[in-house]
N, C-alpha and C positions, 0 to 999 in steps of 0.2 A: 504494499499499499504506500500512495507518494503521500507523504506529509510535509506541510510547511509551517508548522507549531511545535516544533521539538523544543522541550525545556532543556537547562541546564543539567539538572537533577537527573533527567531520563537519558541524557548523552553520557553521563560521566559512569551512571551504571553499566552502559553498553561498552565504554571504552575501560574501565578498569576492572572488568570478570576476568575471570581464569584466561590465560593466551588463548589457549586450545578449544574453549568454549565459545571464545571471541570469534577466532577462525571459522569453527563450525559453522555458528550462527551466519556469519558473511558469505561463506560459501554457498549455504542454502538460499540464500538470497538472492546469490550472484547466477544459480542455476534456475530461478525462476524467472527470470529475466533474461539472461543472455545464454549463448553457446559457450561453455566453460573451457573450449578447446579452440576458441578462435579469438585473435588478438588483433587489433589494428597495429598495423605496421608506420608510421607518420617519419617524415623527414624536415626538420629544421633550418631553415638556410637565414643567414643574416645578410639582409640584403642592404644595409647600411650602418657600417661597425664603428663603435667608440664617439666620442665627442659629446656625450649626452651630460645635459645641465643639472641632472637629479643627484641626489646624494645617497641613494639605495647602497646601504653598506655592503650588501653581499657583491655589489654589480662590478665587471672588470670595466665595464664600457663609461663608468662615470668619467667624467672628464676630470675632476676635483683631484682623482687616485692615481698614483704612480703604478700602471701595471703595463704589462708588456702587449696588451693589446693595441695596436695600432689603427689609427686612424682611416676608415675608408669610406668614401662616399658612396652613393647610391651604385648600387651595380646596373651594368647595361641589361635592357631587356633579353638581349641573346643569351646573356650570360644565366640569367634566371630561369630561362625556358628550357635551357640545356639539363641545369641543374634537375629541374622537375622531371625531365624525361629520363635522367638516369637514375633518379629515385624512383619512377615508375617502373623501371624496367628491373630495380632491386627489389622490389617488391612492395612499397610505400603506395597507400592508397590516399594519404592525408599528405597534402604540402604547405608548410606555414613559412611564413616569410616576415622576419622580424627586423625593425627598424629602430635605431637605438635615437629615438625622439621623445619629447618631453609630451608632445601632443602634434597631432596632425595639423598641418596648415594648408591652406589651398593655395598650392602654388603648382610648378613645373613637375618639381618630385614627385607631389601626389598624384598627379595626372598621370605620371610614369608608373607608377604602383598601379593604377588603376590600370592599365594597359597590361601590365604583368598579372594582376586577375583575371582578365579575360583569356589571357594566353594558358595559363595553368588549368583554367575553367575549361576550356577546350580538348586538353588533355583528358579531361573524366577523372581528373581527381577531384576529392575535396579541397576547397581552398582555403588556407586560414591566414589571417592577418596578425601581427602584434605590433603595433606603430604607437601605443601611450594611448593619452587622451584623446578623444573626437565628439566630435558633436551629433546629434541627431541627424543634421543634413548629410555629413561627411559619412555616417554610417549607413543611410540611403543610397550613395553615390556607390559607394563600397558594394552594396546589397545590387544594385543597378548591373553592376561590371561582373556580377557572377559570383561574388564572395559567398563560402558556405558558412564559415565561422569567424569568431572574433575572439581572440584570446585576451584578456586583461585581469591578471592576478589580483587578489586582495591581499596576498603574501603573508599576513599571520593575522593575529585577532587586534581588533579595533585597541585593546588595553595596551600591546605591546607594540602597534605599530609606530608609535613617537620613537622606540628605542633604535628603529631599522633605518626610517626614513624622516626627514624634516620637510623636503621641498614640495610633497603633493599630501594631500589629505586623505584620510580614508575615505569621505565623503566624497572626494574626487572621483576616487576608483569608482565607488558604487553608482554615481552619474552616468560613467562612461558605461557602465553593465547595462543600468537602463535605458540609455541611448542605441546601446547596440540591440536590444530586445524589442525597442521600437521600431526599428527597422527589421523586426523579424528574421533576424539571422540568429545563427546558432551561439550559444555563448560558453565559451570555454574559463574556467575561472578556477583558481586553487590558489596552492601557497605551496612554502617553504618552512622545511623543519629544520631543525639543527641550527637556529641562528641563537642559540640561548635562551629560548622560550620556555615556559613552563608546559606541563600537560593540560594544565588549564588553557592556556592558550591555545592550543592546536583544538583543543574540544571549542573555544570560542569562535575560532576561523571555522570552522565547519559548522557550526551554529548560524554564524551568519550566510554560508553558502546555502544551507537547506532550508532556512526560515526567509530566503526570497521569493517573492511572488511565485517565479517559477524556478527551479533547480536550474543550475546551467547543465546543458549537456554534456558538457566533458569538463573532469574535475582534475587538473594535473597536480601531482603531488610530487615535489622535488625536495630532496633530501640535499643541503647544503654541500658547494662545492668549492673550499676556501681557496679564494684568489688573492695570491701576495700582492701587497699594495692596499687591499681593500682593510676597512676596520674589521671584518670578521675573518682576517689572513689566517687569525691562531685558534677559531673558534672549533669546539671538540663537535663533530658532526653527530647526528641520531644514529643510534646503533640500528640493525635490521627489524630488531623485535619492536621499536619502537616505529619504524615507518612500516611494518606490516600493521600495528595497531590503528597509526590513523587510515589505512587503505582500508580496513575492515570496517572499521567506524562511517569512514565515508559511504562503503558499498550499502552499509544497513540503513543509513539516513537517505543516501540518494540512490535509491534501487534502480531507477532505469537510466542513469547516468555512466558515462564512459569515464573509468577511473585511470586517469593515465600515470603511469609510472614513468616518470621524467628525470631530471637531472640527480647525478649521483648515482647511476646505475652500475658504473664503473667499478666503483668499490664493493658490489654485489657480487658474489658468486653463484652459479647457476641455482644452488639448493636455496639460497635468498630470494631470487628472484622468481622460482618455483612457488615459495609461499607467498610473495606477494600474488601473483596469479590464483593462487589457490583463494587468496581473500579478497580477490574481487579486482584486479588490477585486468584491463582488458585492453590495454595500449601501452605500445613502447614508443621512443623516439629511435631511429634507427641512423646510422651513419657515424663516422669519427669523429665528427665535432657537432657540439650541441650549442647554437651560437657561438661561443668563444670557449666551453669548456670541453674536455675530452670526452670520449662517449664508446661505448664499445663499438666494435666496427660489425660490416653487416654479416661477415664469416660466421664469427662468434655468435649471433644471433639466430642465425641459420641453422647453426649447430645446435642450440637450445631448443629452437622450434623443433627439432629432430626428434630431440632426446625427450621432450615431454609431448608429443604428437599435435602439436600446437599448430591451427593452418592460419593464415593470416586472413584478415577481414576484407571483404572487397567495399569499394570506395559506394556511398551512399544506401548502404545496406535499412538505415534508421529513417532515412529522409530522400524525397526526392532533390535530383541534381537541380539546381538554381540556374533559371536560365539569365541570358545577358541582354541588357534593355534594348541595344542598339545592334546586336549581332554582330557587329565589328570587331575580328580579332585581328591585332596588328600583326604581320607578317614581320620575318625576321629582316626584309629587305627594307631600305628606305628610310628606316627608323634614325639614322644616324644624325640627318638634318633637323629632326622635327623633335630630338629629345636632347 
């Protein structure tokens, strides 16, 4: 049953129950709503890297921190489409494009992103973007271009949020999610654990997501990847047991949402990832790099899927493929002078 009126006491009871009982309950809910042997493979590409004015304490792309990330302007259209084709050939059914912007601006760069969305949509992939804050009008433009989903994480609980970020408020994030929902886009929103937050903060984060008017269709669960040069460079990350607890609780609270096992997967062995799948995770990000942090390679993931008899999930299995408003797909030819 889908609910949007969870109480903290209810969630604490779920989260703190004996580990194997929690996993069993989550696995039961998962099997009632999904094929337990099917996991979506997604690819995330940084289309504009570094130079972000925000101060997110975990992020390698913040301009104010001295990390090894090199600032890179918006990638050419052709390069993005080639990357999407490679991702599709390697088994990905969702392609997400991330730009290190604070918010979307109505300029030529946004127009180029709209072209990229049209191009990836034409490949038959679920197209996702994460571009920072955006207005209702900008969300509608993305929808008209064929965008399937928009990612905008809340990161943590409202109470712990100010310990992580000062340049954007919690309400800013929720407003963007509202604008995405008004445009009838699929919402992708989750958070990060292992940033020094308490179990109560993890519960608070899940409460916020599960008590939204509609559950996010996708809930990424990230385990912090400490980046040298950021305030969290020496942070002790969460254990696999904590990760599984969060995934399992998310699965129980949001039974029809995809729970995405996201950043931090490189630190997990096959057994740990299998526990995550058992607890209700049904998506991974594939490829050597996840924006700017390392990630398991496609060969490793193929071996894991073979061991567990998991099959990749097809695109648009849960919803119809979005159309393109003007049905104009940019070609690779003749774009240099227009972009």
